[in-house]
N, C-alpha and C positions, 0 to 999 in steps of 0.2 A: 552593526551593519545590517543590510537587508531592508525590507519594508516592514510595516507594522504587522503584517500577516505572517511573515517569515523572518525569523531572527537568524543571522549568520555570524558565526564566531570561529576563529582559527586560533589554535594554541599549538605552536610548533607544527608537527606533521598531522595533528588531529584536528578535524573540523566538526562543527555541530550545526545542524539545521533544526530549528525549533519552530514547530507549527504554533502560531500565536493567535488563536481565535477562541480563547477560553469561554467567552460569553455565548459562542455559537457551537460549543462542543467540538471545536477544532475541525469543523466541516471543511473539506477540501474544495477550494474554489479554482476555476480555471487559471486565474492570475497567479495564485499561489503555486499551482502545479507547474506553470510555465517558468516561474522563477526558480523552482527546484531544478528543473531541467537545465536552464541557462547556467545556473551556478555550478552544477555538476559537470556540465560540458566544459566550462572554463577551467575548473580544477583538473579535469582529465587531460586538458591540453598542456598545462604548465607543469604538471607532475610535482606539485608542492604539497599535496595532501595524500597521506598514505593510509588513512582510516577516517571514515565519516560516521558520525552518530546522528540519527534522526530521532527526534523526540517530540512529545506534546507539551513539554514544559513542566510547570509545577502543579498543574491541575490534575484531576483524577480521570481525565479522558485523553487518550492519545489521539483518536479521531473517530467521530461517529459516522464517517463515510464521505462520499462525494456529493457535492451540491450540483445535481444534474440540472437544476433550474437556473443556475447562475450563468449569465452571459456577459463576457468581458466588454466594458465600455471605456472609451477614452484611452485606449492603449496605443503605444507608438507604432508607426508603420511596419517596422521590422517584426514585432510580435504579432500584429494583425495578419501579416503575410504567413507567418508560421502557423497560426491557428487555422488558416484557410485550408492547409494541407494536412494538418495533424490534429488528432484528439489530444487535448492537454494532459489527460490522465495517462494515455499511452506514452506520451513524451516523457513524463516524470518517471514512470515505472521503467521505461527502457534505459533512461540515463542512470538510474540506480543500479539496475541489473548489469548493465554493461560498463559501469565505472571500473577502471582498471584495478582499483584496490578495494578491500572489503568495506561493506556498509553494515552498520549495526543498528537495528531498531531498538531503541530504549523505550519500552512500553510502560509509560508512567501511569497508565490507567486503561479504561475500557476502550475497546477497539472493534469496530463493526464495518461491514460493507467494504467500500473502497479503501477505507483506512486500513483494514486488515489485509487487503490485497497489496497495498503499499508496503506493509510490514513483511509480507511473504516475499516481495521482490528483493528485500534486503538479504544479505548473506547469513546473518545471525540475529536472533531475536531474544532479548532479555526483558522479562516483565515482572511486575510486582505480584506478590502472592495473593492479592485480592482482586485480580484482574477479571474482567468479563469480556468475552469475545464471541462473534458470530457472523454469519452471512445470511441476511434476511431476504434476499431477492424472491424466493419462492413464496414468502408470506406477503409480498407486495405485488405479486403477479408479473415479476420480471424474469426473463431468461437471461442469465449472465453471459457476457461475451465469451467466445471460445478461447481467446488468448488468455483471459483471466483464469478460466477453468484449467487451462493447460499449466499455468504457473502453480496452481494449488496441487495438481496431480504430480508435478515434478518434485515438489517439496514434501507433500504429505502421503503420496500414493493414491491409487484409485479408490480403495475402500473407504478411507477416511474422508476423501473429498466428496464421495457420494453421500455419506452420512451428513456431513456439514451443510451441503447445499440442498439436499432433498428434505431434510428436517427443518432447516432454517433455525435450528436450536441455538440458544444462548448457553455457552459453556462458562463455568466459573472456577476460579482458583486452580487446583491441581488438575482438573479435567482439561483445562486449556493446554497444559503441557502434555497430558496423556494423549490428546488428539494431534499433537505435533505442531500446534500453532505457535508455541514458544519453545525455545531450546533450554532456557533457564528461568526459574522462578525464584525471586529473592524478596526479602522483607523490604518494604518501601524505603526504610532508612538506609538500606545497603545498596539501593539501585544505582546511584551515581558512582559510588566507589567501584562496584563490580563491573559496570559498563566501561568506565574509563580505564580501569586496570587492563581489561581485555583489549581495548583500543590501543593502549600504549604497548602492549605485548605484540600486537599485530604490526603497529607502525615501526617497531624496533627490529623486525625481521628484514631479511634481504629483499629489497624492492623488486628485483627482477624475478625472484622466486615466487613472491606473492602474486605478482601480476600474471606470471605464467600459469600458476596453479589455478587461479580464478578463471582465467581464460579457458583452460582445458575443461574445468568443471562446467562452465557455460556451454561449451561445445557438446558435452555429453547431453545436456538438456535440449540443445538445438536439434538433436537427432529425432526428437519428437515433433519437429515442425509440421504443422498441419498443411495439407495440400490445398490448392485453390478451390477445387470442387467442394471439399468439406467446408471451407470458410464461407463459400457462397451459400451453402445450405444452412450453415449456422446463422448467417446474417438474416436469412428469411425467417428463421425461428424467433430471433430476437425482435425483428420488426413485427411479426404477427402478435407477439405478446404486448408490445408497446402500443398496438392499435386495438387492444381488446377491451371488453367491458370489465374484465377481471382486474386489470391494472388500475382502472378508475376506482373500483371497489376497494382494492388493496390500499391505495393511498388514502381514501376517505376513512377507512376503518382505522388506519394508523393515526390519522389526525384526531379522530373521535375516540381513540383509545378503546376500541371494541374489537371483537373477533369478526373478521371478514366473512361474508357469505359469497363464495365464488360460484359461478355458473358454468365455467368452462367454455366461455365464448367472449 
């Protein structure tokens, strides 16, 4: 089931969403993100799925991030109207976070940028012990959106979020767990078993209890909700970076595989 970019599978009360763009390092496109959103919304409405696993499949990359250059074409009118009012990345993350039952990120490999944000939006993260992870916006000249930063602070705490975003560092193996980016590290050959054992344990618990606990945990996080004045100021900071010379240099350096020379303007 699903499209070529997103594989959808259900086995009893457990469902799996597989990002299926291995040749593009599982970069997240707007179409793929919208499909994640619509699928999760459908499952939330009919109450037939009690645990969801999100993975990058059999490759060694979970996701290299969000394809900010991709613009949806030839989409049906309903999806086109949805995209006019909402950012597809926000739609997908919101539907994962607010799904009534737990969502597990099965990190089959490296995860960066928007891909890491998607994993952070999940309730539990299980990764391979050879994983690499990082948030590179500062190295590219980007100011990361406030909502995304808030999600990292909620999961990791302020100190770790500061280090991860301000250094733009890539973390490897046990350091990924030490920074709180994954909850469990396992050998690659054990990843499927460990993840689906946990999914089965969750799906076997009392549905009303699981839904109530997750809802209350989300409510604790919502106490950190940012006010309108803060969000308006945050948007100005993001826009300023997007229109800077530094972001052009950051992108060029990334493509040229060289160290950027930033000028602060």
